[in-house]
Structure formats: C-alpha cells, structure tokens
C-alpha positions in Angstrom: -8.2 9.5 18.0 -7.9 6.1 16.5 -4.8 4.2 16.3 -4.0 5.1 12.7 -5.1 8.7 13.1 -2.3 8.9 15.7 0.1 7.1 13.9 -0.5 9.5 10.8 -0.2 12.7 13.2 3.3 11.7 14.7 4.4 11.1 11.2 3.6 14.2 10.4 5.2 15.9 13.3 1.6 17.1 14.7 2.2 15.3 17.8 4.6 15.5 20.4 3.1 14.0 23.7 3.4 10.4 25.7 1.1 8.1 24.3 0.2 7.3 27.7 -4.4 8.0 27.4 -4.0 8.5 23.5 -6.1 6.2 20.9 -7.7 4.3 24.0 -8.4 0.6 23.3 -5.6 -0.1 21.1 -2.0 -1.7 22.0 0.8 0.2 22.8 3.6 -1.4 22.2 7.7 -1.0 22.8 10.1 -1.0 20.1 13.6 -2.4 20.0 15.7 -2.6 16.5 18.9 -4.2 16.5 21.3 -5.9 14.3 20.0 -8.6 12.8 23.6 -11.1 13.7 21.7 -10.5 17.5 18.1 -10.8 16.9 17.8 -14.5 17.2 19.7 -14.1 20.9 17.1 -11.1 21.7 14.4 -13.3 21.1 15.5 -16.1 23.2 15.9 -13.4 26.1 12.7 -12.1 25.2 11.1 -15.8 25.3 13.1 -16.4 29.0 11.7 -13.1 30.6 8.3 -13.1 28.8 6.6 -10.6 32.0 8.9 -7.8 31.1 9.7 -8.9 27.2 6.5 -10.0 25.7 6.9 -10.5 22.3 3.8 -9.3 20.2 5.6 -8.9 16.8 9.1 -9.9 15.3 9.3 -8.3 11.8 11.1 -10.2 8.8 14.8 -9.0 8.8 14.8 -5.8 7.1 11.4 -5.2 7.4 10.0 -1.8 9.3 6.2 -2.3 8.1 4.6 -4.1 10.9 1.5 -6.5 10.3 -0.3 -5.3 13.3 0.0 -2.0 12.1 -1.8 -1.3 9.0 0.4 1.0 6.6 2.4 1.9 9.6 6.4 2.7 9.2 8.4 2.0 12.5 11.1 4.4 10.8 8.6 7.8 11.0 5.6 6.5 13.8 6.8 6.9 16.9 7.4 10.5 18.8 10.9 9.9 19.7 13.7 7.3 19.4 17.1 6.3 20.9 20.3 5.3 19.3 23.3 3.7 21.4 26.3 3.0 20.3 28.4 0.5 21.8 25.6 0.4 24.9 26.0 4.0 25.2 23.2 6.8 24.9 24.1 8.6 21.6 21.0 10.8 21.1 17.3 11.0 21.0 15.8 11.2 17.2 12.5 12.1 15.6 12.4 9.5 13.2 14.8 6.8 11.7 14.5 7.2 7.9 18.5 7.9 7.5 19.3 5.4 10.0 18.0 1.8 9.4 19.3 -0.4 6.5 18.1 -4.5 5.6 20.9 -5.4 8.2 18.4 -5.0 10.8 15.8 -6.6 12.7 12.7 -4.9 15.2 10.5 -6.0 17.8 7.5 -5.1 19.1 7.3 -5.5 22.5 4.2 -5.7 24.2 3.7 -2.3 26.9 1.4 -1.5 30.3 0.0 0.9 28.7 -2.5 -1.0 27.0 -4.6 -2.5 29.8 -4.6 1.0 31.6 -7.7 2.2 29.5 -9.2 -1.3 31.4 -8.5 -0.2 35.0 -10.0 3.2 34.5 -12.8 1.4 32.8 -13.4 -0.5 36.2 -13.2 2.6 38.0 -9.9 2.7 39.4 -8.3 6.0 38.9 -4.7 6.8 36.9 -3.3 10.2 37.1 -1.0 10.0 34.8 -3.3 8.2 32.1 -6.1 10.8 32.7 -3.8 13.8 32.0 -1.9 11.8 29.9 1.7 12.1 31.7 4.1 9.6 31.7 4.1 6.8 34.5 7.3 6.7 36.9 9.4 3.5 36.0 12.3 1.9 38.6 14.7 0.0 38.2 14.6 -3.3 40.5 17.1 -5.9 42.6 15.5 -8.6 40.4 17.6 -10.2 37.8 16.3 -10.7 34.6 17.3 -14.5 33.4 20.2 -13.8 31.2 21.3 -15.0 27.1 24.6 -15.0 25.3 24.4 -11.2 24.9 21.8 -9.7 27.0 21.3 -9.6 30.7 20.5 -6.7 33.1 17.7 -5.9 36.1 14.2 -5.8 36.0 12.4 -2.6 35.3 9.2 -2.2 37.0 6.2 0.3 36.5 4.2 1.7 39.6 0.6 3.1 40.2 -1.3 3.3 43.1 -4.2 1.6 43.5 -7.0 1.8 46.5 -6.1 -0.9 48.7 -9.8 -2.1 48.1 -9.3 -2.3 44.4 -5.9 -4.2 44.5 -7.1 -7.9 43.9 -9.4 -6.2 41.2 -6.4 -4.6 39.3 -4.8 -7.8 39.7 -7.9 -9.9 38.0 -8.0 -7.2 35.1 -4.0 -7.3 34.1 -3.6 -11.1 34.5 -5.7 -11.3 31.4 -2.9 -8.9 29.4 -0.2 -11.6 29.2 1.3 -9.8 25.9 1.3 -6.7 27.9 3.3 -7.7 30.8 0.3 -9.4 32.6 -0.4 -9.0 36.9 1.6 -7.3 38.8 5.2 -8.7 40.2 5.3 -7.0 43.4 2.4 -5.0 45.6 3.4 -3.2 48.8 6.9 -2.2 50.3 9.4 -1.2 47.2 12.5 -1.6 49.1 11.4 -6.0 49.1 12.3 -5.4 45.5 15.1 -2.9 45.7 13.8 0.7 45.3 15.1 2.8 48.0 13.0 6.1 47.4 9.7 5.7 45.5 9.4 9.1 45.2 12.3 9.4 42.6 11.7 7.2 39.8 14.5 6.2 37.4 12.2 7.0 34.3 8.9 9.0 33.8 7.3 10.8 36.2 6.2 10.4 40.0 2.8 10.4 40.8 1.9 11.1 44.7 -1.2 8.9 46.1 -4.6 10.5 46.2 -5.6 8.7 49.2 -3.6 7.4 52.4 -5.3 3.9 51.5 -3.4 3.9 48.5 -1.0 1.1 47.4 2.1 1.0 45.2 1.3 -1.8 42.5 4.3 -3.0 40.4 4.0 -4.3 37.3 7.0 -5.5 35.1 8.1 -2.7 32.5 9.1 -2.7 28.6 12.4 -0.4 30.0 13.9 -3.9 31.2 15.1 -4.8 27.5 16.5 -1.1 27.0 18.9 -1.7 29.6 19.8 -5.2 28.6 20.6 -3.8 25.8 22.7 -0.6 27.0 24.3 -3.4 29.3 25.2 -5.7 26.1 27.2 -3.2 24.1 26.0 -3.7 21.0 27.5 -1.9 18.3 24.3 0.0 17.5 20.5 -0.2 18.7 17.6 2.0 18.6 14.8 1.9 21.2 11.8 4.1 21.6 12.2 6.9 24.2 10.1 5.4 27.3 6.3 6.5 27.3 6.7 7.3 23.4 5.3 3.9 22.4 4.5 2.6 19.1 0.6 2.2 19.0 -0.4 -0.7 16.9 -4.3 -1.5 15.1 -4.9 -4.3 17.6 -8.2 -3.9 19.9 -7.3 -4.4 23.5 -10.3 -6.1 24.5 -9.3 -8.9 21.5 -5.8 -8.9 22.0 -6.1 -9.6 25.6 
C-alpha cells in the first residue's frame, strides 16, 4: 500500500494495526491537537526541543486537512487517538469527527518509523519493523527545555543494533533531522535513567538477536505527549503510540 491507500483503509475501519512497516518509503508523523490559545507556546516548546519534537507541519488554526497528505483528514485518518482532559488520559477514540472545532490547532511531528525502512534496506534487521509490531519506548532522566506551559522528560525509542553496524545506523539516521535524526544515546540504558530495558513504558520489548547487539536510543515523539499531560491543558488530542499519521512525503526526498 502507498500512503493514500493506507489512509483510506484506516478511514474505512479496514486497518487496525500499528503503522510501523506499512506504506514503506513514506514519512510517518506524530499528531498533537491543542486549543489554539496554547499553540504558539507549544510551537516554541517544539522549536526548543527539535530532536524529540521536530515539526513537520503546523496546520492553520481550525484546519484538519494537512498539506503534506493529499485529501487527508486528521479527524479520521489515524487508527487510534487519545483524549486528555486537564492532563489526565480520558479515553481512546477511533476518530475525532464529533470532537473538534475551529478552536483547535493541529501539529504533525516527525517519527522515527520514517527512517526504519532505510535501516532495513542497509541490512540492519529490525524485528518489530519486519513483524509490524511496536517499538520499545522509555521515559528518561533527561529533561526537555521548558516553555511557559510545557515541560517534562525526554522519551526515547530503542532498537538493538549489531555492534559493527552502530556507526552505519548513526550515519543513516542523522540525515532524518525532521524524524529525530541521530541517536541521543548508545549503550548502557541506566545512564539515561532507564531502570529496566525489558520493561518499556510504551510499546513492546524485543529481545536482542545476538550477543553483540547494542541498545541504541533515539529521541521519541511520545515526549510531547508527556509534556501535554503535565501541562494540565483543558483538552488535548494525540495519536496513540505506534499508530501514526502517514503523509505523502517520500523519505528519500524528505531526509
């Protein structure tokens, strides 16, 4: 499936899986929808923390039809959404048709799923990608740079990389600056505050395939979700972790 075909299946409730490994070659993004009065400050927070929160597109206030995806609708074209009221998780939704008004502003933020196709094409095997599962994600002891309303810990995604291919993985992913870029940490997870690598805070844990595999950590788009929870804003909508928005941007052009 290309990006448009996948979005159509999602819109028609014919697809209910994490989007990792689907619509290969197309840029995937995180979604954040907040009340417009907080949008400029959230934009500032993202610009201050470009590794975990790279802005791919900020939509016009009250618009949910991104320029980065033809005929798309952010109210219907993601598998799962999360709703937060006063910073507390309220429920998961399969569309936002009856939820949104012109008082909201939507952001699309870069996602590391976008560079995984490039890693696999270079011979780096990623079990979760090949099996269309969800990557492991962890909160860290690293703080983001705060704005007026937003702050919180950096969240990372982890992939096991063969020791002799770590440099290669760094060189490949550093090109994807709008999709988290190069890793923020390689090796011992305790150095960034992760107590148990086998117990991710989000997603699924995947065991290493070989004894020489090294854990490599990239900044993750769940970071702004935690900052949104901490901000206690009256009403926020995001994607559910692993269920991304797929744009029409080609990874080999966008990187």
